[in-house]
N, CA, C, O and the ligand as a Tripos MOL2 file, in Angstrom:
@<TRIPOS>MOLECULE
protein
  313   311    79     0     0
PROTEIN
NO_CHARGES

@<TRIPOS>ATOM
      1 N          45.8030  112.1450   27.5680 N.3       1 MET1
      2 CA         44.6160  113.0190   27.5610 C.3       1 MET1
      3 C          43.3820  112.1740   27.8840 C.2       1 MET1
      4 O          42.5170  111.9550   27.0360 O.2       1 MET1
      5 N          43.3290  111.7190   29.0990 N.am      2 SER2
      6 CA         42.2070  110.8860   29.5250 C.3       2 SER2
      7 C          41.0080  111.7580   29.8720 C.2       2 SER2
      8 O          41.1010  112.6950   30.6660 O.2       2 SER2
      9 N          39.8850  111.4220   29.2540 N.am      3 ARG3
     10 CA         38.6740  112.1860   29.5110 C.3       3 ARG3
     11 C          37.8000  111.4800   30.5370 C.2       3 ARG3
     12 O          38.0120  110.3140   30.8700 O.2       3 ARG3
     13 N          36.8270  112.2090   31.0180 N.am      4 GLU4
     14 CA         35.8790  111.6280   31.9670 C.3       4 GLU4
     15 C          34.5880  111.2960   31.2380 C.2       4 GLU4
     16 O          34.1090  112.0830   30.4210 O.2       4 GLU4
     17 N          34.0230  110.1290   31.5320 N.am      5 CYS5
     18 CA         32.7880  109.7040   30.8760 C.3       5 CYS5
     19 C          31.6510  110.6650   31.2100 C.2       5 CYS5
     20 O          31.4060  110.9480   32.3820 O.2       5 CYS5
     21 N          30.9510  111.1730   30.1840 N.am      6 PRO6
     22 CA         29.8410  112.1000   30.4370 C.3       6 PRO6
     23 C          28.6300  111.4120   31.0630 C.2       6 PRO6
     24 O          27.7440  112.0790   31.5980 O.2       6 PRO6
     25 N          28.5890  110.0890   30.9990 N.am      7 VAL7
     26 CA         27.4340  109.3580   31.5410 C.3       7 VAL7
     27 C          27.6590  108.9950   33.0140 C.2       7 VAL7
     28 O          26.8110  109.2690   33.8630 O.2       7 VAL7
     29 N          28.8110  108.3750   33.3110 N.am      8 CYS8
     30 CA         29.0200  107.8570   34.6710 C.3       8 CYS8
     31 C          30.2460  108.4520   35.3450 C.2       8 CYS8
     32 O          30.5150  108.1470   36.5070 O.2       8 CYS8
     33 N          31.0020  109.3040   34.6330 N.am      9 HIS9
     34 CA         32.1580  110.0190   35.1960 C.3       9 HIS9
     35 C          33.3350  109.1060   35.5020 C.2       9 HIS9
     36 O          34.2550  109.4960   36.2220 O.2       9 HIS9
     37 N          33.3110  107.8970   34.9610 N.am     10 HIS10
     38 CA         34.4680  107.0040   35.0470 C.3      10 HIS10
     39 C          35.5230  107.5000   34.0600 C.2      10 HIS10
     40 O          35.1880  108.1970   33.1020 O.2      10 HIS10
     41 N          36.7870  107.1530   34.2790 N.am     11 ALA11
     42 CA         37.8440  107.5280   33.3420 C.3      11 ALA11
     43 C          37.6720  106.7760   32.0270 C.2      11 ALA11
     44 O          37.2630  105.6150   32.0170 O.2      11 ALA11
     45 N          37.9890  107.4490   30.9100 N.am     12 MET12
     46 CA         37.8780  106.8250   29.5930 C.3      12 MET12
     47 C          39.2680  106.5430   29.0500 C.2      12 MET12
     48 O          40.2350  107.2020   29.4300 O.2      12 MET12
     49 N          39.3700  105.5420   28.1410 N.am     13 HIS13
     50 CA         40.6520  105.2210   27.5410 C.3      13 HIS13
     51 C          40.4850  105.0850   26.0330 C.2      13 HIS13
     52 O          39.3990  104.7880   25.5380 O.2      13 HIS13
     53 N          41.5810  105.3090   25.3140 N.am     14 ALA14
     54 CA         41.5440  105.1990   23.8600 C.3      14 ALA14
     55 C          41.4600  103.7410   23.4470 C.2      14 ALA14
     56 O          42.1420  102.8930   24.0220 O.2      14 ALA14
     57 N          40.6340  103.4420   22.4590 N.am     15 ALA15
     58 CA         40.4970  102.0770   21.9630 C.3      15 ALA15
     59 C          39.9170  102.1220   20.5580 C.2      15 ALA15
     60 O          39.3670  103.1340   20.1230 O.2      15 ALA15
     61 N          40.0540  100.9960   19.8560 N.am     16 LEU16
     62 CA         39.4120  100.8470   18.5580 C.3      16 LEU16
     63 C          38.1200  100.0760   18.7790 C.2      16 LEU16
     64 O          38.1300   98.9960   19.3720 O.2      16 LEU16
     65 N          37.0090  100.6250   18.3060 N.am     17 VAL17
     66 CA         35.7080  100.0180   18.6000 C.3      17 VAL17
     67 C          34.9490   99.7050   17.3190 C.2      17 VAL17
     68 O          35.2940  100.1670   16.2310 O.2      17 VAL17
     69 N          33.9010   98.9040   17.4900 N.am     18 ARG18
     70 CA         32.9480   98.6360   16.4220 C.3      18 ARG18
     71 C          31.7710   99.5770   16.6420 C.2      18 ARG18
     72 O          31.2240   99.6550   17.7420 O.2      18 ARG18
     73 N          31.3870  100.2850   15.5930 N.am     19 HIS19
     74 CA         30.3040  101.2500   15.7200 C.3      19 HIS19
     75 C          29.1990  100.8950   14.7150 C.2      19 HIS19
     76 O          29.4540  100.7710   13.5170 O.2      19 HIS19
     77 N          27.9800  100.7360   15.2180 N.am     20 VAL20
     78 CA         26.8520  100.3790   14.3670 C.3      20 VAL20
     79 C          25.8580  101.5390   14.3640 C.2      20 VAL20
     80 O          25.5280  102.0820   15.4180 O.2      20 VAL20
     81 N          25.3890  101.9120   13.1920 N.am     21 GLN21
     82 CA         24.3670  102.9430   13.1070 C.3      21 GLN21
     83 C          23.4250  102.6430   11.9540 C.2      21 GLN21
     84 O          23.7730  101.9140   11.0250 O.2      21 GLN21
     85 N          22.2450  103.2060   12.0230 N.am     22 THR22
     86 CA         21.3290  103.0620   10.9040 C.3      22 THR22
     87 C          21.5340  104.2420    9.9740 C.2      22 THR22
     88 O          21.8080  105.3620   10.4050 O.2      22 THR22
     89 N          21.3950  103.9620    8.6930 N.am     23 TRP23
     90 CA         21.5820  105.0090    7.6940 C.3      23 TRP23
     91 C          20.6810  104.6890    6.5040 C.2      23 TRP23
     92 O          20.8250  103.6450    5.8680 O.2      23 TRP23
     93 N          19.7660  105.5850    6.2140 N.am     24 GLN24
     94 CA         18.8330  105.4000    5.1000 C.3      24 GLN24
     95 C          18.1930  104.0070    5.1200 C.2      24 GLN24
     96 O          18.2180  103.2830    4.1250 O.2      24 GLN24
     97 N          17.6180  103.6480    6.2780 N.am     25 GLU25
     98 CA         16.8850  102.3920    6.4460 C.3      25 GLU25
     99 C          17.7560  101.1540    6.3460 C.2      25 GLU25
    100 O          17.2370  100.0430    6.2390 O.2      25 GLU25
    101 N          19.0650  101.3240    6.3770 N.am     26 THR26
    102 CA         19.9500  100.1680    6.4340 C.3      26 THR26
    103 C          20.8150  100.2810    7.6880 C.2      26 THR26
    104 O          20.9250  101.3500    8.2880 O.2      26 THR26
    105 N          21.4180   99.1770    8.0660 N.am     27 VAL27
    106 CA         22.3270   99.1490    9.2070 C.3      27 VAL27
    107 C          23.7520   99.1010    8.6690 C.2      27 VAL27
    108 O          24.0890   98.2690    7.8260 O.2      27 VAL27
    109 N          24.5750  100.0060    9.1720 N.am     28 VAL28
    110 CA         25.9610  100.0950    8.7090 C.3      28 VAL28
    111 C          26.8860   99.8780    9.9050 C.2      28 VAL28
    112 O          26.6670  100.4340   10.9820 O.2      28 VAL28
    113 N          27.9120   99.0690    9.7040 N.am     29 MET29
    114 CA         28.8670   98.7950   10.7780 C.3      29 MET29
    115 C          30.2510   99.2860   10.3890 C.2      29 MET29
    116 O          30.7450   99.0020    9.2980 O.2      29 MET29
    117 N          30.8620  100.0240   11.2950 N.am     30 PHE30
    118 CA         32.2420  100.4550   11.1160 C.3      30 PHE30
    119 C          33.1060   99.6870   12.1070 C.2      30 PHE30
    120 O          32.7360   99.5420   13.2730 O.2      30 PHE30
    121 N          34.2570   99.1930   11.6500 N.am     31 GLU31
    122 CA         35.1520   98.4680   12.5420 C.3      31 GLU31
    123 C          36.4590   99.2220   12.7130 C.2      31 GLU31
    124 O          36.8750   99.9870   11.8440 O.2      31 GLU31
    125 N          37.0960   98.9890   13.8520 N.am     32 HIS32
    126 CA         38.3810   99.6070   14.1850 C.3      32 HIS32
    127 C          38.2870  101.1320   14.1530 C.2      32 HIS32
    128 O          39.1340  101.8120   13.5750 O.2      32 HIS32
    129 N          37.2320  101.6500   14.7910 N.am     33 VAL33
    130 CA         37.0310  103.0970   14.8460 C.3      33 VAL33
    131 C          37.7390  103.6420   16.0920 C.2      33 VAL33
    132 O          37.4780  103.1770   17.2010 O.2      33 VAL33
    133 N          38.6350  104.6260   15.9190 N.am     34 PRO34
    134 CA         39.2940  105.2100   17.0930 C.3      34 PRO34
    135 C          38.2770  105.9370   17.9700 C.2      34 PRO34
    136 O          37.4980  106.7540   17.4790 O.2      34 PRO34
    137 N          38.2890  105.6360   19.2720 N.am     35 ALA35
    138 CA         37.3050  106.2260   20.1840 C.3      35 ALA35
    139 C          37.8800  106.3260   21.5820 C.2      35 ALA35
    140 O          38.8900  105.7040   21.9110 O.2      35 ALA35
    141 N          37.2020  107.1320   22.4010 N.am     36 GLU36
    142 CA         37.4240  107.1050   23.8380 C.3      36 GLU36
    143 C          36.3260  106.2290   24.4250 C.2      36 GLU36
    144 O          35.1450  106.4660   24.1720 O.2      36 GLU36
    145 N          36.7000  105.2250   25.2000 N.am     37 VAL37
    146 CA         35.7430  104.2460   25.6930 C.3      37 VAL37
    147 C          35.7200  104.2340   27.2100 C.2      37 VAL37
    148 O          36.7680  104.2840   27.8560 O.2      37 VAL37
    149 N          34.5150  104.1680   27.7820 N.am     38 CYS38
    150 CA         34.3450  104.0420   29.2280 C.3      38 CYS38
    151 C          34.2870  102.5570   29.5910 C.2      38 CYS38
    152 O          33.4190  101.8270   29.1110 O.2      38 CYS38
    153 N          35.2140  102.1200   30.4390 N.am     39 ALA39
    154 CA         35.2570  100.7080   30.8180 C.3      39 ALA39
    155 C          34.0890  100.3450   31.7230 C.2      39 ALA39
    156 O          33.7510   99.1680   31.8480 O.2      39 ALA39
    157 N          33.4690  101.3280   32.3530 N.am     40 GLN40
    158 CA         32.4130  101.0430   33.3040 C.3      40 GLN40
    159 C          31.0490  100.9010   32.6360 C.2      40 GLN40
    160 O          30.3280   99.9400   32.9060 O.2      40 GLN40
    161 N          30.6870  101.8450   31.7660 N.am     41 CYS41
    162 CA         29.3350  101.7930   31.1860 C.3      41 CYS41
    163 C          29.3480  101.5530   29.6770 C.2      41 CYS41
    164 O          28.2890  101.3530   29.0820 O.2      41 CYS41
    165 N          30.5260  101.5700   29.0450 N.am     42 GLY42
    166 CA         30.6010  101.2680   27.6240 C.3      42 GLY42
    167 C          30.3590  102.4440   26.7060 C.2      42 GLY42
    168 O          30.3200  102.2740   25.4880 O.2      42 GLY42
    169 N          30.1950  103.6320   27.2600 N.am     43 GLU43
    170 CA         29.9880  104.8200   26.4290 C.3      43 GLU43
    171 C          31.1850  105.0170   25.4880 C.2      43 GLU43
    172 O          32.3380  104.8530   25.8890 O.2      43 GLU43
    173 N          30.8900  105.3730   24.2270 N.am     44 HIS44
    174 CA         31.9320  105.6660   23.2540 C.3      44 HIS44
    175 C          31.8550  107.1330   22.8710 C.2      44 HIS44
    176 O          30.7680  107.6690   22.6560 O.2      44 HIS44
    177 N          32.9930  107.7750   22.7870 N.am     45 LEU45
    178 CA         33.0440  109.1390   22.2690 C.3      45 LEU45
    179 C          33.9630  109.1710   21.0680 C.2      45 LEU45
    180 O          35.0610  108.6150   21.1000 O.2      45 LEU45
    181 N          33.5040  109.8370   19.9850 N.am     46 PHE46
    182 CA         34.3270  110.0010   18.7940 C.3      46 PHE46
    183 C          34.7090  111.4670   18.6520 C.2      46 PHE46
    184 O          33.9220  112.3560   18.9790 O.2      46 PHE46
    185 N          35.9160  111.7150   18.1650 N.am     47 THR47
    186 CA         36.2930  113.0880   17.8560 C.3      47 THR47
    187 C          35.5430  113.5400   16.6100 C.2      47 THR47
    188 O          35.0310  112.7170   15.8510 O.2      47 THR47
    189 N          35.4820  114.8510   16.4030 N.am     48 GLY48
    190 CA         34.8230  115.3770   15.2160 C.3      48 GLY48
    191 C          35.4580  114.8640   13.9450 C.2      48 GLY48
    192 O          34.7830  114.6390   12.9410 O.2      48 GLY48
    193 N          36.7900  114.6790   14.0020 N.am     49 GLU49
    194 CA         37.5140  114.1820   12.8330 C.3      49 GLU49
    195 C          37.0390  112.7720   12.4710 C.2      49 GLU49
    196 O          36.8540  112.4530   11.2960 O.2      49 GLU49
    197 N          36.8450  111.9350   13.4940 N.am     50 VAL50
    198 CA         36.3990  110.5660   13.2470 C.3      50 VAL50
    199 C          34.9600  110.5660   12.7210 C.2      50 VAL50
    200 O          34.6360  109.8130   11.8020 O.2      50 VAL50
    201 N          34.1090  111.4000   13.2950 N.am     51 VAL51
    202 CA         32.7230  111.4930   12.8220 C.3      51 VAL51
    203 C          32.7020  111.9150   11.3550 C.2      51 VAL51
    204 O          31.9090  111.4040   10.5650 O.2      51 VAL51
    205 N          33.5820  112.8500   11.0020 N.am     52 ASP52
    206 CA         33.6670  113.2870    9.6000 C.3      52 ASP52
    207 C          34.0690  112.1240    8.6930 C.2      52 ASP52
    208 O          33.5260  111.9650    7.6000 O.2      52 ASP52
    209 N          35.0320  111.3090    9.1570 N.am     53 ARG53
    210 CA         35.4580  110.1590    8.3470 C.3      53 ARG53
    211 C          34.3170  109.1870    8.1330 C.2      53 ARG53
    212 O          34.1240  108.6800    7.0290 O.2      53 ARG53
    213 N          33.5370  108.9200    9.2190 N.am     54 LEU54
    214 CA         32.4100  107.9970    9.0970 C.3      54 LEU54
    215 C          31.3860  108.5470    8.1040 C.2      54 LEU54
    216 O          30.9110  107.8270    7.2260 O.2      54 LEU54
    217 N          31.0550  109.8170    8.2520 N.am     55 ASN55
    218 CA         30.0570  110.4170    7.3660 C.3      55 ASN55
    219 C          30.5440  110.4510    5.9180 C.2      55 ASN55
    220 O          29.7680  110.2150    4.9920 O.2      55 ASN55
    221 N          31.8320  110.7460    5.7260 N.am     56 ASN56
    222 CA         32.3750  110.7650    4.3690 C.3      56 ASN56
    223 C          32.2860  109.3890    3.7220 C.2      56 ASN56
    224 O          31.9870  109.2720    2.5330 O.2      56 ASN56
    225 N          32.5500  108.3360    4.5210 N.am     57 LEU57
    226 CA         32.4400  106.9740    3.9880 C.3      57 LEU57
    227 C          30.9970  106.6840    3.5780 C.2      57 LEU57
    228 O          30.7560  106.1070    2.5170 O.2      57 LEU57
    229 N          30.0310  107.0860    4.4230 N.am     58 LEU58
    230 CA         28.6310  106.8370    4.1040 C.3      58 LEU58
    231 C          28.2410  107.5410    2.8150 C.2      58 LEU58
    232 O          27.6330  106.9460    1.9260 O.2      58 LEU58
    233 N          28.6020  108.8250    2.7260 N.am     59 TRP59
    234 CA         28.1700  109.6080    1.5730 C.3      59 TRP59
    235 C          28.9530  109.2690    0.3110 C.2      59 TRP59
    236 O          28.4990  109.5750   -0.7910 O.2      59 TRP59
    237 N          30.1290  108.6370    0.4490 N.am     60 SER60
    238 CA         30.9160  108.2710   -0.7240 C.3      60 SER60
    239 C          30.2760  107.1180   -1.4840 C.2      60 SER60
    240 O          30.5720  106.8940   -2.6580 O.2      60 SER60
    241 N          29.3700  106.3680   -0.7830 N.am     61 LEU61
    242 CA         28.7450  105.1880   -1.3760 C.3      61 LEU61
    243 C          29.7890  104.1870   -1.8460 C.2      61 LEU61
    244 O          29.5430  103.4070   -2.7660 O.2      61 LEU61
    245 N          30.9530  104.2120   -1.2110 N.am     62 ALA62
    246 CA         32.0100  103.2570   -1.5610 C.3      62 ALA62
    247 C          31.5620  101.8500   -1.1890 C.2      62 ALA62
    248 O          30.8330  101.6690   -0.2140 O.2      62 ALA62
    249 N          31.9940  100.8500   -1.9620 N.am     63 PRO63
    250 CA         31.6390   99.4700   -1.6140 C.3      63 PRO63
    251 C          32.2350   99.1180   -0.2540 C.2      63 PRO63
    252 O          33.3860   99.4590    0.0170 O.2      63 PRO63
    253 N          31.4640   98.4360    0.6130 N.am     64 PRO64
    254 CA         31.9650   98.1120    1.9530 C.3      64 PRO64
    255 C          33.0640   97.0640    1.9110 C.2      64 PRO64
    256 O          33.1760   96.3080    0.9460 O.2      64 PRO64
    257 N          33.8700   97.0210    2.9580 N.am     65 THR65
    258 CA         34.9300   96.0240    3.0810 C.3      65 THR65
    259 C          34.3420   94.6250    3.0480 C.2      65 THR65
    260 O          34.8960   93.7250    2.4170 O.2      65 THR65
    261 N          33.1970   94.4420    3.7420 N.am     66 ARG66
    262 CA         32.4940   93.1720    3.7310 C.3      66 ARG66
    263 C          31.0670   93.4320    4.1710 C.2      66 ARG66
    264 O          30.7720   94.5140    4.6790 O.2      66 ARG66
    265 N          30.1780   92.4750    3.9920 N.am     67 THR67
    266 CA         28.8020   92.6220    4.4470 C.3      67 THR67
    267 C          28.4450   91.4380    5.3470 C.2      67 THR67
    268 O          28.9880   90.3430    5.2000 O.2      67 THR67
    269 N          27.5240   91.6790    6.2820 N.am     68 VAL68
    270 CA         27.0680   90.6300    7.1970 C.3      68 VAL68
    271 C          25.5460   90.6820    7.2610 C.2      68 VAL68
    272 O          24.9390   91.7170    6.9850 O.2      68 VAL68
    273 N          24.9350   89.5580    7.6280 N.am     69 ALA69
    274 CA         23.4980   89.5320    7.8600 C.3      69 ALA69
    275 C          23.2110   90.1280    9.2380 C.2      69 ALA69
    276 O          24.0330   90.0110   10.1480 O.2      69 ALA69
    277 N          22.0770   90.7510    9.3910 N.am     70 VAL70
    278 CA         21.7080   91.4030   10.6470 C.3      70 VAL70
    279 C          20.4200   90.7900   11.1650 C.2      70 VAL70
    280 O          19.4350   90.7220   10.4300 O.2      70 VAL70
    281 N          20.4040   90.3400   12.4170 N.am     71 ALA71
    282 CA         19.1930   89.8070   13.0350 C.3      71 ALA71
    283 C          18.3000   90.9520   13.4780 C.2      71 ALA71
    284 O          18.7840   91.9510   14.0100 O.2      71 ALA71
    285 N          16.9910   90.8110   13.2610 N.am     72 VAL72
    286 CA         16.0420   91.8550   13.6300 C.3      72 VAL72
    287 C          15.0450   91.3100   14.6380 C.2      72 VAL72
    288 O          14.4490   90.2580   14.4040 O.2      72 VAL72
    289 N          14.8520   91.9960   15.7440 N.am     73 TYR73
    290 CA         13.8590   91.6390   16.7420 C.3      73 TYR73
    291 C          12.8650   92.7870   16.8450 C.2      73 TYR73
    292 O          13.2580   93.9250   17.1020 O.2      73 TYR73
    293 N          11.5740   92.4980   16.6470 N.am     74 ASP74
    294 CA         10.5270   93.5290   16.6940 C.3      74 ASP74
    295 C           9.7200   93.3580   17.9690 C.2      74 ASP74
    296 O           9.0290   92.3540   18.1380 O.2      74 ASP74
    297 N           9.8010   94.3310   18.8640 N.am     75 LEU75
    298 CA          9.0850   94.2420   20.1400 C.3      75 LEU75
    299 C           7.5820   94.3250   19.9430 C.2      75 LEU75
    300 O           6.8220   93.9100   20.8180 O.2      75 LEU75
    301 N           7.1360   94.8580   18.7960 N.am     76 ALA76
    302 CA          5.7040   94.9400   18.5210 C.3      76 ALA76
    303 C           5.1700   93.6300   17.9540 C.2      76 ALA76
    304 O           3.9600   93.4730   17.7940 O.2      76 ALA76
    305 N           6.0570   92.6920   17.6500 N.am     77 ALA77
    306 CA          5.6360   91.4360   17.0330 C.3      77 ALA77
    307 C           5.2820   90.3740   18.0750 C.2      77 ALA77
    308 O           4.9460   89.2430   17.7240 O.2      77 ALA77
    309 N           5.3590   90.7390   19.3550 N.am     78 GLY78
    310 CA          4.9990   89.8150   20.4230 C.3      78 GLY78
    311 C           6.1190   88.8530   20.6920 C.2      78 GLY78
    312 O           5.9990   87.9930   21.5640 O.2      78 GLY78
    313 ZN         30.7160  105.6210   31.6640 Zn       79 ZN79
@<TRIPOS>BOND
     1     1     2 1
     2     2     3 1
     3     3     4 2
     4     3     5 am
     5     5     6 1
     6     6     7 1
     7     7     8 2
     8     7     9 am
     9     9    10 1
    10    10    11 1
    11    11    12 2
    12    11    13 am
    13    13    14 1
    14    14    15 1
    15    15    16 2
    16    15    17 am
    17    17    18 1
    18    18    19 1
    19    19    20 2
    20    19    21 am
    21    21    22 1
    22    22    23 1
    23    23    24 2
    24    23    25 am
    25    25    26 1
    26    26    27 1
    27    27    28 2
    28    27    29 am
    29    29    30 1
    30    30    31 1
    31    31    32 2
    32    31    33 am
    33    33    34 1
    34    34    35 1
    35    35    36 2
    36    35    37 am
    37    37    38 1
    38    38    39 1
    39    39    40 2
    40    39    41 am
    41    41    42 1
    42    42    43 1
    43    43    44 2
    44    43    45 am
    45    45    46 1
    46    46    47 1
    47    47    48 2
    48    47    49 am
    49    49    50 1
    50    50    51 1
    51    51    52 2
    52    51    53 am
    53    53    54 1
    54    54    55 1
    55    55    56 2
    56    55    57 am
    57    57    58 1
    58    58    59 1
    59    59    60 2
    60    59    61 am
    61    61    62 1
    62    62    63 1
    63    63    64 2
    64    63    65 am
    65    65    66 1
    66    66    67 1
    67    67    68 2
    68    67    69 am
    69    69    70 1
    70    70    71 1
    71    71    72 2
    72    71    73 am
    73    73    74 1
    74    74    75 1
    75    75    76 2
    76    75    77 am
    77    77    78 1
    78    78    79 1
    79    79    80 2
    80    79    81 am
    81    81    82 1
    82    82    83 1
    83    83    84 2
    84    83    85 am
    85    85    86 1
    86    86    87 1
    87    87    88 2
    88    87    89 am
    89    89    90 1
    90    90    91 1
    91    91    92 2
    92    91    93 am
    93    93    94 1
    94    94    95 1
    95    95    96 2
    96    95    97 am
    97    97    98 1
    98    98    99 1
    99    99   100 2
   100    99   101 am
   101   101   102 1
   102   102   103 1
   103   103   104 2
   104   103   105 am
   105   105   106 1
   106   106   107 1
   107   107   108 2
   108   107   109 am
   109   109   110 1
   110   110   111 1
   111   111   112 2
   112   111   113 am
   113   113   114 1
   114   114   115 1
   115   115   116 2
   116   115   117 am
   117   117   118 1
   118   118   119 1
   119   119   120 2
   120   119   121 am
   121   121   122 1
   122   122   123 1
   123   123   124 2
   124   123   125 am
   125   125   126 1
   126   126   127 1
   127   127   128 2
   128   127   129 am
   129   129   130 1
   130   130   131 1
   131   131   132 2
   132   131   133 am
   133   133   134 1
   134   134   135 1
   135   135   136 2
   136   135   137 am
   137   137   138 1
   138   138   139 1
   139   139   140 2
   140   139   141 am
   141   141   142 1
   142   142   143 1
   143   143   144 2
   144   143   145 am
   145   145   146 1
   146   146   147 1
   147   147   148 2
   148   147   149 am
   149   149   150 1
   150   150   151 1
   151   151   152 2
   152   151   153 am
   153   153   154 1
   154   154   155 1
   155   155   156 2
   156   155   157 am
   157   157   158 1
   158   158   159 1
   159   159   160 2
   160   159   161 am
   161   161   162 1
   162   162   163 1
   163   163   164 2
   164   163   165 am
   165   165   166 1
   166   166   167 1
   167   167   168 2
   168   167   169 am
   169   169   170 1
   170   170   171 1
   171   171   172 2
   172   171   173 am
   173   173   174 1
   174   174   175 1
   175   175   176 2
   176   175   177 am
   177   177   178 1
   178   178   179 1
   179   179   180 2
   180   179   181 am
   181   181   182 1
   182   182   183 1
   183   183   184 2
   184   183   185 am
   185   185   186 1
   186   186   187 1
   187   187   188 2
   188   187   189 am
   189   189   190 1
   190   190   191 1
   191   191   192 2
   192   191   193 am
   193   193   194 1
   194   194   195 1
   195   195   196 2
   196   195   197 am
   197   197   198 1
   198   198   199 1
   199   199   200 2
   200   199   201 am
   201   201   202 1
   202   202   203 1
   203   203   204 2
   204   203   205 am
   205   205   206 1
   206   206   207 1
   207   207   208 2
   208   207   209 am
   209   209   210 1
   210   210   211 1
   211   211   212 2
   212   211   213 am
   213   213   214 1
   214   214   215 1
   215   215   216 2
   216   215   217 am
   217   217   218 1
   218   218   219 1
   219   219   220 2
   220   219   221 am
   221   221   222 1
   222   222   223 1
   223   223   224 2
   224   223   225 am
   225   225   226 1
   226   226   227 1
   227   227   228 2
   228   227   229 am
   229   229   230 1
   230   230   231 1
   231   231   232 2
   232   231   233 am
   233   233   234 1
   234   234   235 1
   235   235   236 2
   236   235   237 am
   237   237   238 1
   238   238   239 1
   239   239   240 2
   240   239   241 am
   241   241   242 1
   242   242   243 1
   243   243   244 2
   244   243   245 am
   245   245   246 1
   246   246   247 1
   247   247   248 2
   248   247   249 am
   249   249   250 1
   250   250   251 1
   251   251   252 2
   252   251   253 am
   253   253   254 1
   254   254   255 1
   255   255   256 2
   256   255   257 am
   257   257   258 1
   258   258   259 1
   259   259   260 2
   260   259   261 am
   261   261   262 1
   262   262   263 1
   263   263   264 2
   264   263   265 am
   265   265   266 1
   266   266   267 1
   267   267   268 2
   268   267   269 am
   269   269   270 1
   270   270   271 1
   271   271   272 2
   272   271   273 am
   273   273   274 1
   274   274   275 1
   275   275   276 2
   276   275   277 am
   277   277   278 1
   278   278   279 1
   279   279   280 2
   280   279   281 am
   281   281   282 1
   282   282   283 1
   283   283   284 2
   284   283   285 am
   285   285   286 1
   286   286   287 1
   287   287   288 2
   288   287   289 am
   289   289   290 1
   290   290   291 1
   291   291   292 2
   292   291   293 am
   293   293   294 1
   294   294   295 1
   295   295   296 2
   296   295   297 am
   297   297   298 1
   298   298   299 1
   299   299   300 2
   300   299   301 am
   301   301   302 1
   302   302   303 1
   303   303   304 2
   304   303   305 am
   305   305   306 1
   306   306   307 1
   307   307   308 2
   308   307   309 am
   309   309   310 1
   310   310   311 1
   311   311   312 2
@<TRIPOS>SUBSTRUCTURE
     1 MET1         2 RESIDUE 1 A MET
     2 SER2         6 RESIDUE 1 A SER
     3 ARG3        10 RESIDUE 1 A ARG
     4 GLU4        14 RESIDUE 1 A GLU
     5 CYS5        18 RESIDUE 1 A CYS
     6 PRO6        22 RESIDUE 1 A PRO
     7 VAL7        26 RESIDUE 1 A VAL
     8 CYS8        30 RESIDUE 1 A CYS
     9 HIS9        34 RESIDUE 1 A HIS
    10 HIS10       38 RESIDUE 1 A HIS
    11 ALA11       42 RESIDUE 1 A ALA
    12 MET12       46 RESIDUE 1 A MET
    13 HIS13       50 RESIDUE 1 A HIS
    14 ALA14       54 RESIDUE 1 A ALA
    15 ALA15       58 RESIDUE 1 A ALA
    16 LEU16       62 RESIDUE 1 A LEU
    17 VAL17       66 RESIDUE 1 A VAL
    18 ARG18       70 RESIDUE 1 A ARG
    19 HIS19       74 RESIDUE 1 A HIS
    20 VAL20       78 RESIDUE 1 A VAL
    21 GLN21       82 RESIDUE 1 A GLN
    22 THR22       86 RESIDUE 1 A THR
    23 TRP23       90 RESIDUE 1 A TRP
    24 GLN24       94 RESIDUE 1 A GLN
    25 GLU25       98 RESIDUE 1 A GLU
    26 THR26      102 RESIDUE 1 A THR
    27 VAL27      106 RESIDUE 1 A VAL
    28 VAL28      110 RESIDUE 1 A VAL
    29 MET29      114 RESIDUE 1 A MET
    30 PHE30      118 RESIDUE 1 A PHE
    31 GLU31      122 RESIDUE 1 A GLU
    32 HIS32      126 RESIDUE 1 A HIS
    33 VAL33      130 RESIDUE 1 A VAL
    34 PRO34      134 RESIDUE 1 A PRO
    35 ALA35      138 RESIDUE 1 A ALA
    36 GLU36      142 RESIDUE 1 A GLU
    37 VAL37      146 RESIDUE 1 A VAL
    38 CYS38      150 RESIDUE 1 A CYS
    39 ALA39      154 RESIDUE 1 A ALA
    40 GLN40      158 RESIDUE 1 A GLN
    41 CYS41      162 RESIDUE 1 A CYS
    42 GLY42      166 RESIDUE 1 A GLY
    43 GLU43      170 RESIDUE 1 A GLU
    44 HIS44      174 RESIDUE 1 A HIS
    45 LEU45      178 RESIDUE 1 A LEU
    46 PHE46      182 RESIDUE 1 A PHE
    47 THR47      186 RESIDUE 1 A THR
    48 GLY48      190 RESIDUE 1 A GLY
    49 GLU49      194 RESIDUE 1 A GLU
    50 VAL50      198 RESIDUE 1 A VAL
    51 VAL51      202 RESIDUE 1 A VAL
    52 ASP52      206 RESIDUE 1 A ASP
    53 ARG53      210 RESIDUE 1 A ARG
    54 LEU54      214 RESIDUE 1 A LEU
    55 ASN55      218 RESIDUE 1 A ASN
    56 ASN56      222 RESIDUE 1 A ASN
    57 LEU57      226 RESIDUE 1 A LEU
    58 LEU58      230 RESIDUE 1 A LEU
    59 TRP59      234 RESIDUE 1 A TRP
    60 SER60      238 RESIDUE 1 A SER
    61 LEU61      242 RESIDUE 1 A LEU
    62 ALA62      246 RESIDUE 1 A ALA
    63 PRO63      250 RESIDUE 1 A PRO
    64 PRO64      254 RESIDUE 1 A PRO
    65 THR65      258 RESIDUE 1 A THR
    66 ARG66      262 RESIDUE 1 A ARG
    67 THR67      266 RESIDUE 1 A THR
    68 VAL68      270 RESIDUE 1 A VAL
    69 ALA69      274 RESIDUE 1 A ALA
    70 VAL70      278 RESIDUE 1 A VAL
    71 ALA71      282 RESIDUE 1 A ALA
    72 VAL72      286 RESIDUE 1 A VAL
    73 TYR73      290 RESIDUE 1 A TYR
    74 ASP74      294 RESIDUE 1 A ASP
    75 LEU75      298 RESIDUE 1 A LEU
    76 ALA76      302 RESIDUE 1 A ALA
    77 ALA77      306 RESIDUE 1 A ALA
    78 GLY78      310 RESIDUE 1 A GLY
    79 ZN79       313 GROUP 0 **** ****
């Protein structure tokens, strides 16, 4: 069930990806997330089921598997 990339129309393939998002002023990283990935532009698509899993993890406030430091670059800081 290969889909077409909505951005560049290249064929997409199933892969496990790292997904980073901001949530309540913090940065949260999910690893090994099942996704459809575009090899050409890097677009990731998640099924509704996967999005539900990510949101459930966020709202569960479960302790994370591990934590990492995040580098911040502010374009307004010159
Ligand atoms: Zn693409």
